[in-house]
C-alpha positions as CSV (number, residue, x, y, z in Angstrom):
1,X,-7.9,16.2,7.4
2,X,-5.6,18.4,10.2
3,X,-7.5,20.0,12.9
4,X,-10.3,22.6,12.1
5,X,-12.1,25.7,13.3
6,X,-15.4,26.3,12.5
7,X,-16.2,30.4,11.8
8,X,-18.3,32.6,10.2
9,X,-22.5,32.5,9.6
10,X,-24.1,30.4,12.7
11,X,-27.2,29.9,10.2
12,X,-27.7,26.2,9.7
13,X,-28.6,25.1,5.6
14,X,-29.9,22.0,4.8
15,X,-27.2,19.9,2.7
16,X,-29.6,18.5,-0.9
17,X,-32.4,17.7,2.0
18,X,-30.1,16.6,4.5
19,X,-32.2,15.5,7.5
20,X,-30.7,15.3,10.8
21,X,-27.2,15.7,10.0
22,X,-26.3,19.5,8.8
23,X,-28.8,20.6,12.0
24,X,-25.6,20.0,14.3
25,X,-23.0,21.8,11.8
26,X,-22.5,25.8,11.3
27,X,-22.2,26.8,7.9
28,X,-18.3,26.8,7.2
29,X,-17.0,30.2,5.1
30,X,-13.5,28.9,6.3
31,X,-11.3,26.2,7.6
32,X,-8.4,27.0,10.1
33,X,-6.2,24.3,10.6
34,X,-4.6,25.9,13.6
35,X,-4.1,28.9,15.5
36,X,-0.5,30.0,14.8
37,X,-0.3,32.6,17.5
38,X,-1.5,30.0,20.5
39,X,-0.2,26.9,19.3
40,X,1.0,25.4,22.3
41,X,1.4,21.3,21.5
42,X,4.3,20.2,19.3
43,X,3.9,16.8,17.9
44,X,7.3,14.8,18.7
45,X,8.4,11.0,18.3
46,X,11.1,9.5,19.5
47,X,13.9,6.7,17.8
48,X,13.2,3.6,19.8
49,X,15.8,1.0,19.3
50,X,15.2,-2.6,17.6
51,X,15.1,-3.8,21.1
52,X,12.3,-1.5,22.3
53,X,10.3,-2.2,19.1
54,X,10.6,-6.0,19.8
55,X,9.2,-5.6,23.3
56,X,6.7,-3.6,22.2
57,X,5.5,-6.4,19.6
58,X,5.5,-8.2,22.4
59,X,2.7,-6.5,24.0
60,X,1.0,-4.1,21.2
61,X,-1.9,-3.7,23.2
62,X,-0.1,-1.6,26.3
63,X,2.6,-0.2,23.6
64,X,0.2,0.6,20.9
65,X,0.7,4.2,21.4
66,X,4.9,3.7,21.2
67,X,4.4,1.3,18.1
68,X,2.1,4.3,16.2
69,X,5.1,6.8,17.2
70,X,7.8,4.4,15.7
71,X,6.2,4.1,12.7
72,X,5.2,7.7,11.9
73,X,8.9,8.1,13.0
74,X,10.3,5.9,10.4
75,X,8.0,7.2,7.9
76,X,9.5,10.7,8.1
77,X,13.2,9.1,8.3
78,X,13.3,6.3,5.9
79,X,13.1,7.1,2.1
80,X,12.6,3.4,2.0
81,X,9.5,3.3,4.3
82,X,8.1,6.1,3.0
83,X,8.1,5.1,-0.5
84,X,6.7,1.6,0.3
85,X,3.5,3.3,2.2
86,X,2.8,5.4,-1.1
87,X,3.4,3.5,-3.5
88,X,0.5,1.2,-1.8
89,X,-1.7,4.0,-1.4
90,X,-1.6,4.5,-5.0
91,X,-2.8,1.5,-5.6
92,X,-6.0,2.4,-6.4
93,X,-7.5,5.5,-8.4
94,X,-10.7,5.7,-5.9
95,X,-12.7,5.7,-9.1
96,X,-16.2,4.8,-8.4
97,X,-19.6,4.4,-9.8
98,X,-23.3,5.4,-7.9
99,X,-26.1,2.7,-8.6
100,X,-30.0,2.3,-7.8
101,X,-30.2,-0.2,-4.7
102,X,-33.0,-2.1,-3.8
103,X,-35.5,-1.2,-6.4
104,X,-38.0,-2.3,-9.1
105,X,-37.0,-0.8,-12.2
106,X,-40.0,-1.8,-13.7
107,X,-42.2,0.2,-10.9
108,X,-39.6,3.2,-9.8
109,X,-40.4,6.8,-10.9
110,X,-37.6,7.5,-13.3
111,X,-38.0,11.4,-12.8
112,X,-37.8,10.8,-8.5
113,X,-35.0,8.1,-9.3
114,X,-33.1,10.8,-11.1
115,X,-33.4,13.4,-9.0
116,X,-32.0,11.6,-6.0
117,X,-29.3,10.3,-8.2
118,X,-28.3,14.2,-9.0
119,X,-28.3,14.9,-4.8
120,X,-25.8,11.3,-4.6
121,X,-23.7,12.8,-6.9
122,X,-23.3,16.2,-5.7
123,X,-23.2,14.7,-2.3
124,X,-20.0,12.6,-3.4
125,X,-18.1,15.7,-4.9
126,X,-18.7,17.2,-2.0
127,X,-16.0,15.0,-0.4
128,X,-13.8,15.5,-2.8
129,X,-13.0,11.9,-2.6
130,X,-9.8,12.0,-5.0
131,X,-7.8,14.7,-2.5
132,X,-9.7,13.3,1.1
133,X,-9.9,9.3,0.8
134,X,-5.8,9.4,-0.2
135,X,-4.8,10.5,3.2
136,X,-7.2,7.9,4.6
137,X,-5.1,5.3,2.9
138,X,-2.1,6.6,3.9
139,X,-2.8,6.8,7.5
140,X,-3.9,3.1,7.5
141,X,-1.1,1.7,5.6
142,X,1.3,3.8,8.1
143,X,-0.8,3.1,11.6
144,X,-3.2,0.4,10.9
145,X,-6.7,3.0,11.7
146,X,-7.6,6.0,10.5
147,X,-10.1,8.1,13.1
148,X,-12.2,10.3,11.4
149,X,-15.4,12.8,11.6
150,X,-17.0,14.7,9.0
151,X,-18.0,18.6,9.1
152,X,-20.8,19.1,6.5
153,X,-22.3,21.6,5.4
154,X,-24.5,22.5,2.1
155,X,-21.6,22.6,-0.3
156,X,-18.7,21.0,1.2
157,X,-18.1,17.8,3.3
158,X,-14.9,17.4,5.1
159,X,-12.6,14.7,6.7
160,X,-10.9,15.4,9.7
161,X,-8.3,13.3,11.3
162,X,-9.0,12.5,15.1
163,X,-6.0,11.7,17.3
164,X,-5.2,8.4,17.2
165,X,-3.6,8.4,20.8
166,X,-7.6,9.1,22.2
167,X,-9.5,7.2,20.0
168,X,-10.7,3.7,20.0
169,X,-13.3,1.3,18.1
170,X,-16.2,0.4,20.1
171,X,-18.4,-1.0,18.2
172,X,-20.0,-2.1,14.6
173,X,-22.9,-0.7,12.7
174,X,-23.7,-1.3,9.3
175,X,-20.5,-3.4,8.8
176,X,-18.7,0.0,9.6
177,X,-16.3,0.7,12.9
178,X,-17.7,3.2,15.3
179,X,-15.0,5.7,17.1
180,X,-15.8,6.1,21.1
181,X,-13.5,9.2,22.2
182,X,-11.8,10.0,25.4
183,X,-13.0,13.3,26.1
184,X,-10.1,13.9,28.7
185,X,-7.9,15.0,25.6
186,X,-9.6,18.2,26.2
187,X,-8.6,18.7,29.7
188,X,-5.2,19.4,29.0
189,X,-5.9,20.5,25.3
190,X,-8.8,23.3,25.8
191,X,-7.9,25.1,23.1
192,X,-8.2,22.8,20.6
193,X,-11.9,21.8,21.8
194,X,-13.5,25.0,19.3
195,X,-11.6,23.2,16.4
196,X,-13.7,20.5,16.8
197,X,-17.4,20.0,15.7
198,X,-20.3,21.0,17.8
199,X,-21.0,17.2,18.9
200,X,-17.4,17.3,21.0
201,X,-18.5,20.6,22.4
202,X,-21.8,18.7,23.5
203,X,-20.4,15.8,24.8
204,X,-17.5,17.4,26.5
205,X,-19.9,19.4,28.3
206,X,-21.6,15.7,29.6
207,X,-18.0,14.7,30.3
208,X,-17.5,17.5,32.5
209,X,-20.8,16.7,34.5
210,X,-19.8,13.1,35.2
211,X,-16.2,12.7,34.8
212,X,-16.8,8.8,35.4
213,X,-17.1,8.5,31.8
214,X,-14.2,9.9,29.5
215,X,-14.7,7.3,26.7
216,X,-18.1,8.5,24.8
217,X,-19.2,6.8,21.6
218,X,-19.3,9.7,18.6
219,X,-22.2,10.0,16.1
220,X,-22.7,7.5,13.4
221,X,-22.5,8.2,10.5
222,X,-20.7,11.3,10.2
223,X,-17.6,9.3,12.9
224,X,-16.0,6.2,11.4
225,X,-12.7,4.2,11.8
226,X,-11.1,2.7,8.6
227,X,-8.9,-0.2,10.2
228,X,-6.2,-2.4,7.9
229,X,-6.5,-5.1,10.3
230,X,-10.0,-5.2,10.6
231,X,-10.1,-8.7,12.6
232,X,-8.0,-7.0,15.4
233,X,-10.4,-4.4,17.0
234,X,-8.6,-4.2,20.8
235,X,-5.3,-2.3,19.3
236,X,-3.9,-0.8,16.3
237,X,-1.1,-2.9,14.7
238,X,0.9,-0.8,11.3
239,X,0.4,-3.8,8.2
240,X,4.3,-2.9,7.6
241,X,6.0,-2.9,11.5
242,X,7.3,-6.1,11.2
243,X,10.1,-4.1,8.4
244,X,11.2,-2.1,11.3
245,X,13.8,-4.7,12.3
246,X,15.4,-4.7,8.3
247,X,15.7,-1.0,8.5
248,X,17.6,-0.9,11.1
249,X,19.7,-3.3,9.9
250,X,20.5,-1.3,6.8
251,X,21.0,1.5,9.0
252,X,23.7,-0.8,10.6
253,X,25.2,-1.2,7.8
254,X,25.8,1.9,5.9
255,X,27.4,3.3,9.6
256,X,29.8,-0.1,9.3
257,X,30.4,1.0,5.7
258,X,31.4,4.3,6.4
259,X,33.3,3.4,8.9
260,X,35.5,1.1,7.3
261,X,35.5,3.5,4.4
262,X,36.6,6.4,7.1
263,X,39.4,3.8,8.4
264,X,40.7,3.2,4.8
265,X,41.6,6.5,4.8
266,X,44.3,6.2,7.2
267,X,47.4,4.9,7.3
268,X,50.7,4.2,9.5
269,X,54.8,4.8,8.7
270,X,56.4,2.2,11.0
271,X,60.4,2.8,11.5
272,X,62.0,-0.1,12.6
273,X,65.7,0.4,14.8
274,X,68.1,-1.7,12.9
275,X,70.1,-4.3,15.1
276,X,72.6,-6.5,14.2
277,X,73.4,-10.5,14.8
278,X,74.8,-10.0,18.3
279,X,72.1,-7.6,19.5
280,X,73.3,-4.4,19.5
281,X,71.6,-1.3,17.9
282,X,72.3,-0.2,14.4
283,X,71.6,3.2,15.3
284,X,72.2,5.4,18.5
285,X,68.4,5.2,20.1
286,X,68.6,9.2,20.5
287,X,69.8,9.6,16.8
288,X,66.5,7.4,16.1
289,X,64.2,9.2,17.5
290,X,65.6,12.8,15.7
291,X,65.1,10.9,12.7
292,X,61.1,9.5,13.9
293,X,60.8,13.1,15.3
294,X,61.7,14.6,11.5
295,X,59.5,11.8,9.7
296,X,56.2,12.7,11.9
297,X,56.5,16.5,12.2
298,X,55.6,17.0,8.1
299,X,53.1,13.6,7.7
300,X,49.6,14.9,7.3
301,X,46.8,14.1,10.0
302,X,46.2,10.9,8.1
303,X,49.1,9.5,8.2
304,X,50.7,8.1,11.7
305,X,54.3,7.0,12.6
306,X,55.8,4.7,15.4
307,X,59.5,4.1,16.0
308,X,60.0,0.6,17.0
309,X,62.7,-1.8,18.0
310,X,60.3,-5.1,16.6
311,X,59.1,-6.1,13.4
312,X,55.1,-5.2,13.5
313,X,52.6,-7.7,11.8
314,X,49.5,-6.6,10.1
315,X,46.1,-8.3,11.4
316,X,43.1,-7.2,8.9
317,X,39.5,-8.1,8.8
318,X,38.7,-7.0,5.3
319,X,37.1,-9.8,3.6
320,X,38.6,-11.8,0.5
321,X,37.4,-10.4,-2.8
322,X,36.0,-13.9,-3.9
323,X,32.3,-14.3,-2.7
324,X,32.2,-10.8,-1.1
325,X,28.6,-9.4,-1.4
326,X,27.4,-6.1,-0.8
327,X,25.7,-6.1,2.5
328,X,23.6,-2.8,1.9
329,X,22.0,-4.2,-1.1
330,X,21.4,-7.3,0.8
331,X,19.4,-5.0,4.0
332,X,17.8,-3.2,0.9
333,X,16.6,-6.8,-0.4
334,X,15.2,-7.5,2.8
335,X,13.4,-4.8,3.7
336,X,11.3,-5.0,0.3
337,X,10.7,-9.0,1.0
338,X,9.8,-8.6,4.7
339,X,7.0,-6.0,3.2
340,X,6.0,-8.4,0.6
341,X,6.7,-6.1,-2.1
342,X,8.8,-7.1,-5.3
343,X,12.2,-5.3,-5.3
344,X,11.4,-4.9,-9.0
345,X,9.0,-2.2,-8.4
346,X,12.0,0.2,-7.2
347,X,14.9,0.3,-9.6
348,X,16.2,-3.1,-9.4
349,X,18.2,-4.4,-12.1
350,X,16.9,-7.9,-12.7
351,X,13.3,-6.1,-13.5
352,X,10.8,-8.5,-15.3
353,X,7.6,-7.1,-16.9
354,X,5.9,-10.3,-16.3
355,X,7.4,-10.4,-12.9
356,X,6.7,-7.1,-12.0
357,X,2.8,-7.0,-13.2
358,X,2.3,-10.3,-11.1
359,X,3.5,-8.7,-8.3
360,X,1.3,-5.7,-8.4
361,X,-1.5,-7.6,-9.3
362,X,-1.0,-9.1,-5.6
363,X,0.1,-6.1,-3.7
364,X,-3.3,-3.9,-5.4
365,X,-5.5,-6.9,-3.2
366,X,-4.1,-5.0,0.1
367,X,-5.0,-1.4,-1.1
368,X,-8.5,-2.6,-2.2
369,X,-9.6,-4.6,0.5
370,X,-8.7,-0.7,2.8
371,X,-10.9,0.8,-0.1
372,X,-14.0,-1.2,0.3
373,X,-14.0,-0.7,3.8
374,X,-14.1,3.2,3.1
375,X,-17.0,2.3,0.2
376,X,-18.6,0.8,3.6
377,X,-18.5,4.0,5.5
378,X,-19.5,6.1,2.5
379,X,-22.5,4.1,2.1
380,X,-23.1,4.2,5.0
381,X,-23.6,8.0,5.3
382,X,-25.0,8.6,1.6
383,X,-27.6,5.5,2.6
384,X,-28.7,7.4,5.5
385,X,-30.0,10.4,3.7
386,X,-33.8,10.7,1.9
387,X,-32.1,11.1,-2.0
388,X,-29.8,8.2,-0.8
389,X,-31.5,5.0,0.6
390,X,-31.9,3.9,-2.9
391,X,-28.3,4.3,-3.8
392,X,-24.9,2.5,-3.3
393,X,-21.5,3.7,-4.3
394,X,-18.9,0.7,-5.2
395,X,-15.1,1.8,-5.5
396,X,-14.0,-0.2,-9.1
397,X,-10.5,-2.5,-8.6
398,X,-8.6,0.1,-10.8
399,X,-5.2,1.6,-9.9
400,X,-2.9,3.4,-12.8
401,X,-1.0,0.2,-13.3
402,X,-4.4,-1.6,-14.5
403,X,-6.3,0.9,-16.4
404,X,-5.9,0.1,-19.7
405,X,-6.6,-3.9,-18.6
406,X,-10.1,-2.8,-16.9
407,X,-11.2,-0.2,-19.2
408,X,-11.1,-3.1,-22.0
409,X,-12.8,-5.3,-20.2
410,X,-15.3,-2.9,-19.4
411,X,-15.6,-1.6,-23.0
412,X,-15.9,-5.3,-24.6
413,X,-18.6,-6.1,-21.6
414,X,-20.3,-2.9,-22.9
415,X,-20.0,-3.8,-26.5
416,X,-21.9,-7.1,-25.9
417,X,-25.0,-4.4,-24.1
418,X,-24.0,-4.8,-20.5
419,X,-24.3,-1.6,-18.7
420,X,-20.7,-1.0,-17.8
421,X,-20.4,2.4,-19.8
422,X,-20.2,4.5,-16.7
423,X,-17.8,1.8,-15.6
424,X,-15.5,2.7,-18.2
425,X,-15.4,6.1,-18.3
426,X,-15.0,5.7,-14.3
427,X,-11.6,3.9,-15.1
428,X,-10.7,6.6,-17.5
429,X,-10.7,9.2,-15.4
430,X,-14.6,10.4,-16.3
431,X,-16.9,9.9,-13.2
432,X,-21.1,9.9,-13.5
433,X,-20.9,13.6,-12.3
434,X,-18.8,14.8,-15.5
435,X,-20.2,12.2,-17.6
436,X,-23.6,13.7,-19.5
437,X,-22.4,17.1,-18.1
438,X,-19.1,16.9,-20.5
439,X,-21.2,15.5,-23.5
440,X,-23.4,18.7,-23.1
441,X,-20.8,20.9,-23.2
442,X,-18.9,19.5,-25.9
443,X,-22.7,18.5,-28.1
444,X,-24.8,21.5,-27.5
445,X,-22.8,24.4,-26.0
446,X,-19.6,24.3,-28.0
447,X,-20.5,21.8,-30.9
448,X,-17.4,20.3,-31.0
449,X,-19.1,17.6,-33.1
450,X,-19.0,19.7,-35.9
451,X,-16.4,22.4,-35.6
452,X,-14.2,19.2,-35.7
453,X,-15.7,17.7,-38.6
454,X,-12.6,15.2,-40.5
455,X,-11.2,16.1,-43.6
456,X,-13.5,13.8,-46.9
457,X,-12.0,11.9,-49.4
458,X,-12.8,10.0,-52.2
459,X,-13.2,6.7,-50.3
460,X,-16.1,8.4,-47.2
461,X,-17.7,10.0,-50.6
462,X,-20.4,8.4,-52.8
463,X,-20.6,8.5,-56.7
464,X,-23.3,11.0,-57.2
465,X,-22.1,13.3,-53.9
466,X,-21.0,16.5,-56.9
467,X,-24.7,16.3,-58.0
468,X,-27.0,19.3,-58.3
469,X,-29.6,17.5,-59.3
470,X,-32.4,16.9,-56.5
471,X,-33.7,14.7,-58.3
472,X,-30.5,12.2,-59.1
473,X,-29.9,9.1,-57.4
474,X,-28.2,9.4,-54.1
475,X,-25.4,7.3,-52.4
476,X,-25.2,6.3,-48.8
477,X,-21.7,5.8,-48.6
478,X,-18.5,4.1,-50.8
479,X,-15.8,5.2,-53.0
480,X,-17.0,6.6,-56.8
481,X,-17.9,3.7,-59.2
482,X,-15.6,2.1,-61.3
483,X,-15.5,2.4,-65.1
484,X,-16.8,-0.7,-67.2
485,X,-13.5,-0.7,-68.4
486,X,-11.4,-1.5,-65.2
487,X,-14.0,-4.3,-64.3
488,X,-13.0,-7.3,-63.9
489,X,-14.9,-10.7,-65.1
490,X,-16.4,-10.9,-61.4
491,X,-17.0,-7.1,-61.3
492,X,-19.1,-6.8,-64.6
493,X,-21.2,-9.8,-63.6
494,X,-21.7,-8.1,-59.9
495,X,-22.8,-5.0,-61.7
496,X,-25.1,-6.5,-63.9
497,X,-26.9,-8.3,-60.7
498,X,-27.1,-5.2,-58.7
499,X,-28.5,-3.4,-61.8
500,X,-31.3,-5.9,-62.0
501,X,-31.6,-5.7,-58.3
502,X,-31.9,-2.2,-58.8
């Protein structure tokens, strides 16, 4: 996902029959994420005030970069915000199945389908979906839009994240958002050009010849954008930008409590001068000062003292114990409420199993919607290849929180004859690429079905199992036959009927 550099052999190889795509990229022996000896850029983010964020939200198109920087800073500074983002990103297992697409099963060549099916599975395995795609989900949930491009080789497909400040959505193709890139980026970051695919070098040369066109659309299907708020394409609007106000309030409450606690550690001693009924001092002023100075010299720093001729009345601003509330707890509750997430998920003492389950189901709809956009981008890439035009990838609505529920549903459907065995396996973490391979390994190679044979007992053996006579009658199963003396009346009748039928 980081910036990457192309090095090694420059010969071009085909990726499982890939046409028109791999020819643009050289084989990658390794990917360099950054050059530490020539690192000229250091990302920095600013803590914007609550008023600044409110002003930015009034004009999100103009302040798109500032809004993105604000949520990126909060993502690192606030554990509450980070947990919410990571929670939503984990609401999909990214389990998928590959199925035929636009074919007639009665007239299709099974060998051709099987060969191309294997190529599709190999391409998806090369994408490392389980490790790369959660990063896409995290960026989308934090910033709203992920801009990416692919490095495609004969055995690997790596998705590289593009700098969001220099990307924009220009067109929609195949229900997938295309990316336009501001190539003036390399005017000030020329050293980074070698960290990008060959397409960027070619189009940057075009931009240098005609400076009037700094925005150029990247090639599809290798470049794409995934957006949470796909009904707003002109600018990015982080889906959880609304809770920044509550996060600022929480920090303010913490500071107030810290100040209150610090003040409670301080005390003051008041020494009042005595006075008689006629208004005369009961002690000489100089002598009183001497006593006060003696007292003040032995007091710790947290305790102050004062000498006064009149009484002092304490005026406090503490809340009474009656109806007192925990403002920090309330502020934390407001964060999750504003995010639309049940606080039951995050260490709430009033957690209810039923309420928690319903809350997670509602939250999954947001993550599953993003996964659907990723699904479209993957299918556009797969179906652009000669081997993948008759296949499609479907991501299942499965998460760690509903894996058993969905698995039971797929297994029940399979028991009635529906073709959901692959879906059941995928929901349990066994993808199609490993399904038949593991079956072959365990049965043909390792022979586990014979190695781990259950111990036989009388309930699993027939009455004639131990007979050595080849002509003796055999029984397929069941317990040994009971002695006639042990049979009941109904049992004797059943035995007689069985003998007559035999």
